[in-house]
N, CA, C and O atoms as a Maestro MAE file, in Angstrom:
{
 s_m_m2io_version
 :::
 2.0.0
}

f_m_ct {
 s_m_title
 :::
 protein
 m_atom[320] {
  # First column is atom index #
  i_m_mmod_type
  r_m_x_coord
  r_m_y_coord
  r_m_z_coord
  i_m_residue_number
  s_m_chain_name
  s_m_pdb_residue_name
  s_m_pdb_atom_name
  i_m_atomic_number
  :::
  1 25 41.487 29.784 -48.512 1 A "UNK " " N  " 7
  2 3 41.630 30.450 -47.363 1 A "UNK " " CA " 6
  3 2 40.349 29.419 -46.254 1 A "UNK " " C  " 6
  4 15 39.243 29.457 -46.795 1 A "UNK " " O  " 8
  5 25 40.338 28.734 -45.152 2 A "UNK " " N  " 7
  6 3 39.250 28.061 -44.851 2 A "UNK " " CA " 6
  7 2 38.909 28.957 -43.643 2 A "UNK " " C  " 6
  8 15 39.607 29.256 -42.673 2 A "UNK " " O  " 8
  9 25 37.476 29.350 -44.006 3 A "UNK " " N  " 7
  10 3 37.175 30.410 -43.021 3 A "UNK " " CA " 6
  11 2 36.635 30.032 -41.761 3 A "UNK " " C  " 6
  12 15 36.353 30.853 -40.887 3 A "UNK " " O  " 8
  13 25 36.479 28.748 -41.647 4 A "UNK " " N  " 7
  14 3 36.176 28.293 -40.330 4 A "UNK " " CA " 6
  15 2 37.035 28.317 -39.551 4 A "UNK " " C  " 6
  16 15 36.668 28.398 -38.379 4 A "UNK " " O  " 8
  17 25 38.184 28.273 -39.760 5 A "UNK " " N  " 7
  18 3 39.330 28.353 -38.878 5 A "UNK " " CA " 6
  19 2 40.020 29.743 -38.700 5 A "UNK " " C  " 6
  20 15 41.219 29.667 -38.431 5 A "UNK " " O  " 8
  21 25 39.502 30.979 -38.797 6 A "UNK " " N  " 7
  22 3 39.948 31.991 -38.954 6 A "UNK " " CA " 6
  23 2 39.725 32.685 -37.743 6 A "UNK " " C  " 6
  24 15 38.642 32.444 -37.209 6 A "UNK " " O  " 8
  25 25 40.541 33.558 -37.123 7 A "UNK " " N  " 7
  26 3 40.078 34.511 -36.144 7 A "UNK " " CA " 6
  27 2 40.026 35.815 -36.676 7 A "UNK " " C  " 6
  28 15 40.921 36.396 -37.290 7 A "UNK " " O  " 8
  29 25 38.967 36.199 -36.405 8 A "UNK " " N  " 7
  30 3 38.304 37.734 -36.860 8 A "UNK " " CA " 6
  31 2 38.451 38.577 -35.568 8 A "UNK " " C  " 6
  32 15 38.002 38.263 -34.466 8 A "UNK " " O  " 8
  33 25 39.213 39.801 -35.903 9 A "UNK " " N  " 7
  34 3 39.414 40.788 -34.686 9 A "UNK " " CA " 6
  35 2 38.663 41.881 -35.274 9 A "UNK " " C  " 6
  36 15 38.350 41.892 -36.465 9 A "UNK " " O  " 8
  37 25 38.301 43.017 -34.254 10 A "UNK " " N  " 7
  38 3 37.539 44.224 -34.440 10 A "UNK " " CA " 6
  39 2 38.941 45.183 -34.657 10 A "UNK " " C  " 6
  40 15 40.025 44.806 -34.212 10 A "UNK " " O  " 8
  41 25 38.806 46.248 -35.270 11 A "UNK " " N  " 7
  42 3 39.720 47.169 -35.414 11 A "UNK " " CA " 6
  43 2 40.597 47.275 -33.557 11 A "UNK " " C  " 6
  44 15 41.805 47.159 -33.350 11 A "UNK " " O  " 8
  45 25 39.727 47.469 -32.713 12 A "UNK " " N  " 7
  46 3 40.480 47.591 -31.511 12 A "UNK " " CA " 6
  47 2 41.350 46.507 -31.225 12 A "UNK " " C  " 6
  48 15 42.511 46.745 -30.894 12 A "UNK " " O  " 8
  49 25 40.799 44.995 -31.339 13 A "UNK " " N  " 7
  50 3 41.619 44.225 -31.064 13 A "UNK " " CA " 6
  51 2 42.868 44.022 -31.849 13 A "UNK " " C  " 6
  52 15 43.898 43.707 -31.253 13 A "UNK " " O  " 8
  53 25 42.855 44.210 -33.405 14 A "UNK " " N  " 7
  54 3 43.826 44.049 -34.089 14 A "UNK " " CA " 6
  55 2 44.796 45.096 -33.625 14 A "UNK " " C  " 6
  56 15 45.994 44.863 -33.790 14 A "UNK " " O  " 8
  57 25 44.451 46.137 -33.105 15 A "UNK " " N  " 7
  58 3 45.342 47.502 -32.655 15 A "UNK " " CA " 6
  59 2 45.898 46.863 -31.631 15 A "UNK " " C  " 6
  60 15 47.123 46.772 -31.720 15 A "UNK " " O  " 8
  61 25 45.404 46.383 -30.674 16 A "UNK " " N  " 7
  62 3 46.077 46.052 -29.468 16 A "UNK " " CA " 6
  63 2 47.231 44.663 -29.872 16 A "UNK " " C  " 6
  64 15 48.257 44.401 -29.243 16 A "UNK " " O  " 8
  65 25 46.733 43.971 -31.009 17 A "UNK " " N  " 7
  66 3 47.946 42.757 -30.940 17 A "UNK " " CA " 6
  67 2 48.960 43.365 -31.843 17 A "UNK " " C  " 6
  68 15 50.085 42.881 -31.720 17 A "UNK " " O  " 8
  69 25 48.813 44.384 -32.788 18 A "UNK " " N  " 7
  70 3 50.022 44.951 -33.721 18 A "UNK " " CA " 6
  71 2 50.272 46.086 -33.245 18 A "UNK " " C  " 6
  72 15 50.947 46.700 -34.072 18 A "UNK " " O  " 8
  73 25 50.035 46.838 -32.120 19 A "UNK " " N  " 7
  74 3 50.659 47.974 -31.433 19 A "UNK " " CA " 6
  75 2 50.514 49.193 -32.627 19 A "UNK " " C  " 6
  76 15 51.551 49.806 -32.880 19 A "UNK " " O  " 8
  77 25 49.563 49.483 -33.197 20 A "UNK " " N  " 7
  78 3 49.214 50.531 -33.999 20 A "UNK " " CA " 6
  79 2 47.597 51.149 -33.328 20 A "UNK " " C  " 6
  80 15 46.729 50.580 -32.666 20 A "UNK " " O  " 8
  81 25 47.685 52.201 -33.728 21 A "UNK " " N  " 7
  82 3 46.638 53.087 -33.238 21 A "UNK " " CA " 6
  83 2 45.476 52.787 -34.127 21 A "UNK " " C  " 6
  84 15 45.693 52.658 -35.332 21 A "UNK " " O  " 8
  85 25 44.406 52.676 -33.712 22 A "UNK " " N  " 7
  86 3 43.139 52.255 -34.304 22 A "UNK " " CA " 6
  87 2 42.838 53.188 -35.479 22 A "UNK " " C  " 6
  88 15 42.337 52.722 -36.502 22 A "UNK " " O  " 8
  89 25 43.095 54.354 -35.380 23 A "UNK " " N  " 7
  90 3 42.815 55.320 -36.517 23 A "UNK " " CA " 6
  91 2 43.885 55.165 -37.601 23 A "UNK " " C  " 6
  92 15 43.555 55.451 -38.751 23 A "UNK " " O  " 8
  93 25 45.263 54.697 -37.334 24 A "UNK " " N  " 7
  94 3 46.541 54.193 -38.079 24 A "UNK " " CA " 6
  95 2 45.538 53.330 -39.138 24 A "UNK " " C  " 6
  96 15 45.230 53.665 -40.282 24 A "UNK " " O  " 8
  97 25 45.089 52.005 -38.333 25 A "UNK " " N  " 7
  98 3 44.771 50.877 -38.871 25 A "UNK " " CA " 6
  99 2 43.440 51.501 -39.975 25 A "UNK " " C  " 6
  100 15 43.464 51.265 -41.183 25 A "UNK " " O  " 8
  101 25 42.496 52.191 -39.406 26 A "UNK " " N  " 7
  102 3 41.465 52.701 -40.486 26 A "UNK " " CA " 6
  103 2 42.160 53.646 -41.686 26 A "UNK " " C  " 6
  104 15 41.977 53.398 -42.878 26 A "UNK " " O  " 8
  105 25 42.691 54.367 -41.378 27 A "UNK " " N  " 7
  106 3 43.192 55.643 -41.985 27 A "UNK " " CA " 6
  107 2 44.220 55.223 -43.229 27 A "UNK " " C  " 6
  108 15 44.080 55.599 -44.392 27 A "UNK " " O  " 8
  109 25 45.359 54.301 -42.695 28 A "UNK " " N  " 7
  110 3 46.391 54.415 -43.386 28 A "UNK " " CA " 6
  111 2 46.790 52.819 -44.016 28 A "UNK " " C  " 6
  112 15 47.300 52.661 -45.125 28 A "UNK " " O  " 8
  113 25 46.513 51.919 -43.257 29 A "UNK " " N  " 7
  114 3 46.719 50.696 -43.293 29 A "UNK " " CA " 6
  115 2 45.491 49.830 -44.309 29 A "UNK " " C  " 6
  116 15 45.635 48.951 -45.159 29 A "UNK " " O  " 8
  117 25 44.446 50.428 -43.856 30 A "UNK " " N  " 7
  118 3 43.646 49.786 -44.521 30 A "UNK " " CA " 6
  119 2 43.144 50.222 -46.060 30 A "UNK " " C  " 6
  120 15 42.890 51.379 -46.395 30 A "UNK " " O  " 8
  121 25 43.074 49.271 -46.754 31 A "UNK " " N  " 7
  122 3 42.833 49.564 -48.626 31 A "UNK " " CA " 6
  123 2 44.129 50.045 -49.100 31 A "UNK " " C  " 6
  124 15 44.261 50.200 -50.314 31 A "UNK " " O  " 8
  125 25 45.270 50.347 -48.183 32 A "UNK " " N  " 7
  126 3 46.789 50.217 -48.938 32 A "UNK " " CA " 6
  127 2 47.463 49.323 -48.832 32 A "UNK " " C  " 6
  128 15 48.251 48.989 -49.717 32 A "UNK " " O  " 8
  129 25 47.289 48.538 -47.414 33 A "UNK " " N  " 7
  130 3 48.352 47.513 -47.186 33 A "UNK " " CA " 6
  131 2 47.138 46.161 -47.044 33 A "UNK " " C  " 6
  132 15 47.238 45.174 -47.772 33 A "UNK " " O  " 8
  133 25 46.140 46.283 -46.124 34 A "UNK " " N  " 7
  134 3 45.171 45.764 -45.814 34 A "UNK " " CA " 6
  135 2 44.332 45.447 -47.031 34 A "UNK " " C  " 6
  136 15 43.940 46.497 -47.540 34 A "UNK " " O  " 8
  137 25 43.982 44.542 -47.577 35 A "UNK " " N  " 7
  138 3 43.248 44.332 -48.834 35 A "UNK " " CA " 6
  139 2 41.560 43.510 -48.312 35 A "UNK " " C  " 6
  140 15 41.542 42.472 -47.651 35 A "UNK " " O  " 8
  141 25 40.517 44.103 -48.690 36 A "UNK " " N  " 7
  142 3 39.359 43.460 -48.532 36 A "UNK " " CA " 6
  143 2 39.252 42.138 -49.164 36 A "UNK " " C  " 6
  144 15 39.813 41.932 -50.240 36 A "UNK " " O  " 8
  145 25 38.516 41.160 -48.521 37 A "UNK " " N  " 7
  146 3 38.477 40.153 -48.824 37 A "UNK " " CA " 6
  147 2 39.863 39.073 -48.682 37 A "UNK " " C  " 6
  148 15 39.694 37.860 -48.807 37 A "UNK " " O  " 8
  149 25 41.053 39.585 -48.446 38 A "UNK " " N  " 7
  150 3 41.992 39.036 -47.990 38 A "UNK " " CA " 6
  151 2 42.411 39.303 -46.190 38 A "UNK " " C  " 6
  152 15 42.398 38.432 -45.320 38 A "UNK " " O  " 8
  153 25 42.690 40.471 -46.053 39 A "UNK " " N  " 7
  154 3 42.875 40.549 -44.613 39 A "UNK " " CA " 6
  155 2 41.729 41.409 -43.954 39 A "UNK " " C  " 6
  156 15 42.071 41.872 -42.865 39 A "UNK " " O  " 8
  157 25 40.466 41.730 -44.349 40 A "UNK " " N  " 7
  158 3 39.208 42.054 -43.577 40 A "UNK " " CA " 6
  159 2 38.083 41.610 -44.669 40 A "UNK " " C  " 6
  160 15 38.097 41.398 -45.881 40 A "UNK " " O  " 8
  161 25 37.143 41.577 -43.681 41 A "UNK " " N  " 7
  162 3 35.786 41.462 -44.328 41 A "UNK " " CA " 6
  163 2 34.520 42.360 -43.859 41 A "UNK " " C  " 6
  164 15 34.470 42.822 -42.719 41 A "UNK " " O  " 8
  165 25 33.733 42.526 -44.602 42 A "UNK " " N  " 7
  166 3 32.717 43.122 -44.112 42 A "UNK " " CA " 6
  167 2 31.402 42.207 -43.908 42 A "UNK " " C  " 6
  168 15 30.585 42.075 -44.819 42 A "UNK " " O  " 8
  169 25 31.235 41.501 -42.481 43 A "UNK " " N  " 7
  170 3 30.075 40.419 -42.827 43 A "UNK " " CA " 6
  171 2 28.803 40.982 -43.024 43 A "UNK " " C  " 6
  172 15 28.414 42.031 -42.508 43 A "UNK " " O  " 8
  173 25 28.118 40.204 -43.840 44 A "UNK " " N  " 7
  174 3 26.780 40.298 -44.189 44 A "UNK " " CA " 6
  175 2 26.360 41.318 -45.087 44 A "UNK " " C  " 6
  176 15 25.182 41.444 -45.424 44 A "UNK " " O  " 8
  177 25 27.512 42.235 -45.587 45 A "UNK " " N  " 7
  178 3 27.586 43.131 -46.676 45 A "UNK " " CA " 6
  179 2 27.278 44.397 -45.524 45 A "UNK " " C  " 6
  180 15 26.548 45.237 -46.050 45 A "UNK " " O  " 8
  181 25 27.600 44.717 -44.249 46 A "UNK " " N  " 7
  182 3 27.474 45.806 -43.586 46 A "UNK " " CA " 6
  183 2 28.521 46.454 -43.564 46 A "UNK " " C  " 6
  184 15 29.415 46.176 -44.363 46 A "UNK " " O  " 8
  185 25 28.647 47.369 -42.740 47 A "UNK " " N  " 7
  186 3 29.334 48.393 -42.499 47 A "UNK " " CA " 6
  187 2 30.828 48.247 -41.818 47 A "UNK " " C  " 6
  188 15 31.929 48.681 -42.157 47 A "UNK " " O  " 8
  189 25 30.310 47.317 -40.534 48 A "UNK " " N  " 7
  190 3 31.169 46.749 -39.844 48 A "UNK " " CA " 6
  191 2 32.704 46.056 -40.575 48 A "UNK " " C  " 6
  192 15 32.656 45.316 -41.557 48 A "UNK " " O  " 8
  193 25 33.933 46.429 -39.934 49 A "UNK " " N  " 7
  194 3 34.485 45.293 -40.612 49 A "UNK " " CA " 6
  195 2 35.278 44.215 -39.358 49 A "UNK " " C  " 6
  196 15 35.422 44.520 -38.174 49 A "UNK " " O  " 8
  197 25 35.578 43.325 -39.808 50 A "UNK " " N  " 7
  198 3 36.485 42.401 -39.073 50 A "UNK " " CA " 6
  199 2 37.620 42.087 -39.582 50 A "UNK " " C  " 6
  200 15 37.533 41.678 -40.740 50 A "UNK " " O  " 8
  201 25 38.866 42.134 -39.058 51 A "UNK " " N  " 7
  202 3 39.903 41.756 -39.760 51 A "UNK " " CA " 6
  203 2 40.217 40.277 -39.579 51 A "UNK " " C  " 6
  204 15 39.879 39.683 -38.556 51 A "UNK " " O  " 8
  205 25 40.906 39.650 -40.642 52 A "UNK " " N  " 7
  206 3 41.502 38.330 -40.510 52 A "UNK " " CA " 6
  207 2 42.809 37.871 -39.973 52 A "UNK " " C  " 6
  208 15 43.800 37.860 -40.703 52 A "UNK " " O  " 8
  209 25 42.872 37.412 -38.470 53 A "UNK " " N  " 7
  210 3 44.442 37.639 -38.243 53 A "UNK " " CA " 6
  211 2 45.040 36.709 -38.871 53 A "UNK " " C  " 6
  212 15 46.046 37.177 -39.405 53 A "UNK " " O  " 8
  213 25 44.917 35.621 -39.070 54 A "UNK " " N  " 7
  214 3 45.875 34.575 -39.604 54 A "UNK " " CA " 6
  215 2 46.557 35.432 -40.914 54 A "UNK " " C  " 6
  216 15 47.781 35.458 -41.047 54 A "UNK " " O  " 8
  217 25 45.801 36.015 -41.707 55 A "UNK " " N  " 7
  218 3 46.427 36.437 -43.181 55 A "UNK " " CA " 6
  219 2 46.874 37.644 -42.812 55 A "UNK " " C  " 6
  220 15 47.689 38.074 -43.628 55 A "UNK " " O  " 8
  221 25 46.679 38.334 -41.950 56 A "UNK " " N  " 7
  222 3 47.520 39.545 -41.527 56 A "UNK " " CA " 6
  223 2 48.914 39.038 -40.800 56 A "UNK " " C  " 6
  224 15 50.059 39.288 -41.174 56 A "UNK " " O  " 8
  225 25 48.554 38.353 -39.801 57 A "UNK " " N  " 7
  226 3 50.316 37.831 -39.350 57 A "UNK " " CA " 6
  227 2 51.152 37.153 -40.430 57 A "UNK " " C  " 6
  228 15 52.376 37.089 -40.312 57 A "UNK " " O  " 8
  229 25 50.500 36.638 -41.494 58 A "UNK " " N  " 7
  230 3 51.236 35.961 -42.284 58 A "UNK " " CA " 6
  231 2 51.995 37.141 -43.022 58 A "UNK " " C  " 6
  232 15 53.206 37.349 -42.945 58 A "UNK " " O  " 8
  233 25 51.078 37.874 -43.751 59 A "UNK " " N  " 7
  234 3 51.742 39.220 -44.612 59 A "UNK " " CA " 6
  235 2 52.787 39.995 -43.726 59 A "UNK " " C  " 6
  236 15 53.780 40.503 -44.246 59 A "UNK " " O  " 8
  237 25 52.505 40.085 -42.178 60 A "UNK " " N  " 7
  238 3 53.394 41.141 -41.530 60 A "UNK " " CA " 6
  239 2 54.675 40.154 -41.577 60 A "UNK " " C  " 6
  240 15 55.679 40.631 -42.107 60 A "UNK " " O  " 8
  241 25 54.740 39.083 -41.175 61 A "UNK " " N  " 7
  242 3 55.947 38.234 -41.362 61 A "UNK " " CA " 6
  243 2 56.633 38.402 -42.623 61 A "UNK " " C  " 6
  244 15 57.762 38.888 -42.697 61 A "UNK " " O  " 8
  245 25 56.101 38.087 -43.407 62 A "UNK " " N  " 7
  246 3 56.517 37.848 -44.889 62 A "UNK " " CA " 6
  247 2 57.105 39.114 -45.258 62 A "UNK " " C  " 6
  248 15 58.238 38.957 -45.714 62 A "UNK " " O  " 8
  249 25 56.782 40.128 -45.224 63 A "UNK " " N  " 7
  250 3 57.219 41.709 -45.542 63 A "UNK " " CA " 6
  251 2 58.344 41.915 -44.553 63 A "UNK " " C  " 6
  252 15 59.307 42.572 -44.949 63 A "UNK " " O  " 8
  253 25 58.354 41.429 -43.286 64 A "UNK " " N  " 7
  254 3 59.400 41.904 -42.407 64 A "UNK " " CA " 6
  255 2 60.662 41.083 -42.805 64 A "UNK " " C  " 6
  256 15 61.771 41.561 -42.566 64 A "UNK " " O  " 8
  257 25 60.539 39.880 -43.397 65 A "UNK " " N  " 7
  258 3 61.516 39.286 -43.529 65 A "UNK " " CA " 6
  259 2 62.701 39.738 -44.545 65 A "UNK " " C  " 6
  260 15 63.919 39.682 -44.379 65 A "UNK " " O  " 8
  261 25 61.917 40.219 -45.688 66 A "UNK " " N  " 7
  262 3 62.398 40.898 -46.699 66 A "UNK " " CA " 6
  263 2 62.704 42.409 -46.373 66 A "UNK " " C  " 6
  264 15 63.083 42.950 -47.412 66 A "UNK " " O  " 8
  265 25 62.684 43.144 -45.489 67 A "UNK " " N  " 7
  266 3 62.591 44.626 -45.298 67 A "UNK " " CA " 6
  267 2 64.179 44.978 -45.303 67 A "UNK " " C  " 6
  268 15 64.645 45.947 -45.902 67 A "UNK " " O  " 8
  269 25 64.797 44.219 -44.688 68 A "UNK " " N  " 7
  270 3 66.551 44.714 -44.986 68 A "UNK " " CA " 6
  271 2 67.012 44.014 -46.170 68 A "UNK " " C  " 6
  272 15 68.227 44.179 -46.284 68 A "UNK " " O  " 8
  273 25 66.502 43.265 -47.139 69 A "UNK " " N  " 7
  274 3 66.922 42.625 -48.356 69 A "UNK " " CA " 6
  275 2 67.112 43.746 -49.199 69 A "UNK " " C  " 6
  276 15 66.709 44.895 -49.018 69 A "UNK " " O  " 8
  277 25 67.990 43.134 -50.451 70 A "UNK " " N  " 7
  278 3 68.458 44.107 -51.415 70 A "UNK " " CA " 6
  279 2 67.676 43.253 -52.671 70 A "UNK " " C  " 6
  280 15 67.893 42.071 -52.939 70 A "UNK " " O  " 8
  281 25 66.749 44.116 -53.344 71 A "UNK " " N  " 7
  282 3 66.173 43.268 -54.553 71 A "UNK " " CA " 6
  283 2 67.105 42.824 -55.474 71 A "UNK " " C  " 6
  284 15 68.151 43.469 -55.405 71 A "UNK " " O  " 8
  285 25 67.098 41.962 -56.301 72 A "UNK " " N  " 7
  286 3 67.951 41.388 -57.184 72 A "UNK " " CA " 6
  287 2 67.142 41.491 -58.751 72 A "UNK " " C  " 6
  288 15 65.913 41.423 -58.772 72 A "UNK " " O  " 8
  289 25 67.881 41.648 -59.961 73 A "UNK " " N  " 7
  290 3 66.935 41.918 -60.981 73 A "UNK " " CA " 6
  291 2 66.391 40.634 -61.430 73 A "UNK " " C  " 6
  292 15 65.453 40.616 -62.227 73 A "UNK " " O  " 8
  293 25 67.000 39.388 -60.900 74 A "UNK " " N  " 7
  294 3 66.420 38.101 -61.196 74 A "UNK " " CA " 6
  295 2 65.353 37.994 -60.490 74 A "UNK " " C  " 6
  296 15 65.031 36.816 -60.648 74 A "UNK " " O  " 8
  297 25 64.384 38.614 -59.617 75 A "UNK " " N  " 7
  298 3 63.425 38.523 -58.773 75 A "UNK " " CA " 6
  299 2 63.667 37.975 -57.548 75 A "UNK " " C  " 6
  300 15 62.750 37.718 -56.768 75 A "UNK " " O  " 8
  301 25 65.239 37.697 -57.217 76 A "UNK " " N  " 7
  302 3 65.667 37.326 -55.918 76 A "UNK " " CA " 6
  303 2 65.920 38.311 -55.041 76 A "UNK " " C  " 6
  304 15 65.783 39.462 -55.454 76 A "UNK " " O  " 8
  305 25 66.393 38.065 -53.476 77 A "UNK " " N  " 7
  306 3 66.981 39.107 -52.935 77 A "UNK " " CA " 6
  307 2 68.165 38.800 -52.341 77 A "UNK " " C  " 6
  308 15 68.448 37.602 -52.317 77 A "UNK " " O  " 8
  309 25 68.927 39.566 -51.857 78 A "UNK " " N  " 7
  310 3 70.083 39.419 -51.234 78 A "UNK " " CA " 6
  311 2 70.075 39.953 -49.897 78 A "UNK " " C  " 6
  312 15 69.671 41.099 -49.704 78 A "UNK " " O  " 8
  313 25 70.535 39.135 -48.841 79 A "UNK " " N  " 7
  314 3 70.267 39.409 -47.468 79 A "UNK " " CA " 6
  315 2 71.711 40.082 -47.073 79 A "UNK " " C  " 6
  316 15 72.139 39.741 -45.970 79 A "UNK " " O  " 8
  317 25 72.371 40.832 -47.698 80 A "UNK " " N  " 7
  318 3 73.591 41.565 -47.332 80 A "UNK " " CA " 6
  319 2 75.021 40.961 -47.607 80 A "UNK " " C  " 6
  320 15 76.029 41.594 -47.292 80 A "UNK " " O  " 8
  :::
 }
 m_bond[319] {
  # First column is bond index #
  i_m_from
  i_m_to
  i_m_order
  :::
  1 1 2 1
  2 2 3 1
  3 3 4 2
  4 3 5 1
  5 5 6 1
  6 6 7 1
  7 7 8 2
  8 7 9 1
  9 9 10 1
  10 10 11 1
  11 11 12 2
  12 11 13 1
  13 13 14 1
  14 14 15 1
  15 15 16 2
  16 15 17 1
  17 17 18 1
  18 18 19 1
  19 19 20 2
  20 19 21 1
  21 21 22 1
  22 22 23 1
  23 23 24 2
  24 23 25 1
  25 25 26 1
  26 26 27 1
  27 27 28 2
  28 27 29 1
  29 29 30 1
  30 30 31 1
  31 31 32 2
  32 31 33 1
  33 33 34 1
  34 34 35 1
  35 35 36 2
  36 35 37 1
  37 37 38 1
  38 38 39 1
  39 39 40 2
  40 39 41 1
  41 41 42 1
  42 42 43 1
  43 43 44 2
  44 43 45 1
  45 45 46 1
  46 46 47 1
  47 47 48 2
  48 47 49 1
  49 49 50 1
  50 50 51 1
  51 51 52 2
  52 51 53 1
  53 53 54 1
  54 54 55 1
  55 55 56 2
  56 55 57 1
  57 57 58 1
  58 58 59 1
  59 59 60 2
  60 59 61 1
  61 61 62 1
  62 62 63 1
  63 63 64 2
  64 63 65 1
  65 65 66 1
  66 66 67 1
  67 67 68 2
  68 67 69 1
  69 69 70 1
  70 70 71 1
  71 71 72 2
  72 71 73 1
  73 73 74 1
  74 74 75 1
  75 75 76 2
  76 75 77 1
  77 77 78 1
  78 78 79 1
  79 79 80 2
  80 79 81 1
  81 81 82 1
  82 82 83 1
  83 83 84 2
  84 83 85 1
  85 85 86 1
  86 86 87 1
  87 87 88 2
  88 87 89 1
  89 89 90 1
  90 90 91 1
  91 91 92 2
  92 91 93 1
  93 93 94 1
  94 94 95 1
  95 95 96 2
  96 95 97 1
  97 97 98 1
  98 98 99 1
  99 99 100 2
  100 99 101 1
  101 101 102 1
  102 102 103 1
  103 103 104 2
  104 103 105 1
  105 105 106 1
  106 106 107 1
  107 107 108 2
  108 107 109 1
  109 109 110 1
  110 110 111 1
  111 111 112 2
  112 111 113 1
  113 113 114 1
  114 114 115 1
  115 115 116 2
  116 115 117 1
  117 117 118 1
  118 118 119 1
  119 119 120 2
  120 119 121 1
  121 121 122 1
  122 122 123 1
  123 123 124 2
  124 123 125 1
  125 125 126 1
  126 126 127 1
  127 127 128 2
  128 127 129 1
  129 129 130 1
  130 130 131 1
  131 131 132 2
  132 131 133 1
  133 133 134 1
  134 134 135 1
  135 135 136 2
  136 135 137 1
  137 137 138 1
  138 138 139 1
  139 139 140 2
  140 139 141 1
  141 141 142 1
  142 142 143 1
  143 143 144 2
  144 143 145 1
  145 145 146 1
  146 146 147 1
  147 147 148 2
  148 147 149 1
  149 149 150 1
  150 150 151 1
  151 151 152 2
  152 151 153 1
  153 153 154 1
  154 154 155 1
  155 155 156 2
  156 155 157 1
  157 157 158 1
  158 158 159 1
  159 159 160 2
  160 159 161 1
  161 161 162 1
  162 162 163 1
  163 163 164 2
  164 163 165 1
  165 165 166 1
  166 166 167 1
  167 167 168 2
  168 167 169 1
  169 169 170 1
  170 170 171 1
  171 171 172 2
  172 171 173 1
  173 173 174 1
  174 174 175 1
  175 175 176 2
  176 175 177 1
  177 177 178 1
  178 178 179 1
  179 179 180 2
  180 179 181 1
  181 181 182 1
  182 182 183 1
  183 183 184 2
  184 183 185 1
  185 185 186 1
  186 186 187 1
  187 187 188 2
  188 187 189 1
  189 189 190 1
  190 190 191 1
  191 191 192 2
  192 191 193 1
  193 193 194 1
  194 194 195 1
  195 195 196 2
  196 195 197 1
  197 197 198 1
  198 198 199 1
  199 199 200 2
  200 199 201 1
  201 201 202 1
  202 202 203 1
  203 203 204 2
  204 203 205 1
  205 205 206 1
  206 206 207 1
  207 207 208 2
  208 207 209 1
  209 209 210 1
  210 210 211 1
  211 211 212 2
  212 211 213 1
  213 213 214 1
  214 214 215 1
  215 215 216 2
  216 215 217 1
  217 217 218 1
  218 218 219 1
  219 219 220 2
  220 219 221 1
  221 221 222 1
  222 222 223 1
  223 223 224 2
  224 223 225 1
  225 225 226 1
  226 226 227 1
  227 227 228 2
  228 227 229 1
  229 229 230 1
  230 230 231 1
  231 231 232 2
  232 231 233 1
  233 233 234 1
  234 234 235 1
  235 235 236 2
  236 235 237 1
  237 237 238 1
  238 238 239 1
  239 239 240 2
  240 239 241 1
  241 241 242 1
  242 242 243 1
  243 243 244 2
  244 243 245 1
  245 245 246 1
  246 246 247 1
  247 247 248 2
  248 247 249 1
  249 249 250 1
  250 250 251 1
  251 251 252 2
  252 251 253 1
  253 253 254 1
  254 254 255 1
  255 255 256 2
  256 255 257 1
  257 257 258 1
  258 258 259 1
  259 259 260 2
  260 259 261 1
  261 261 262 1
  262 262 263 1
  263 263 264 2
  264 263 265 1
  265 265 266 1
  266 266 267 1
  267 267 268 2
  268 267 269 1
  269 269 270 1
  270 270 271 1
  271 271 272 2
  272 271 273 1
  273 273 274 1
  274 274 275 1
  275 275 276 2
  276 275 277 1
  277 277 278 1
  278 278 279 1
  279 279 280 2
  280 279 281 1
  281 281 282 1
  282 282 283 1
  283 283 284 2
  284 283 285 1
  285 285 286 1
  286 286 287 1
  287 287 288 2
  288 287 289 1
  289 289 290 1
  290 290 291 1
  291 291 292 2
  292 291 293 1
  293 293 294 1
  294 294 295 1
  295 295 296 2
  296 295 297 1
  297 297 298 1
  298 298 299 1
  299 299 300 2
  300 299 301 1
  301 301 302 1
  302 302 303 1
  303 303 304 2
  304 303 305 1
  305 305 306 1
  306 306 307 1
  307 307 308 2
  308 307 309 1
  309 309 310 1
  310 310 311 1
  311 311 312 2
  312 311 313 1
  313 313 314 1
  314 314 315 1
  315 315 316 2
  316 315 317 1
  317 317 318 1
  318 318 319 1
  319 319 320 2
  :::
 }
}
C-alpha cells in the first residue's frame, strides 16, 4: 500500500462517510472488522487514530458483493 496516496480520516470524518455513529466505529468496528496497520494507524505511536479510507472502502465493497452469496465447499460462492 503506497502510504503517500492514502486519504486519512478521523473517526468523525469516517462516520460521516460511512453513515455509522462514531461510537459504533470505536466500540464495534475497530479491532473486530477494522485492523490496525491496514484500516487504521496511530501516527507517531500516539493515541490518535487515523483511518485509511482506501482500505476501508475496498473492504466494504468486497464484503458487500458477497453478502447475498452462498458459500460453496470448494471455496467459491453461488449468487443464487
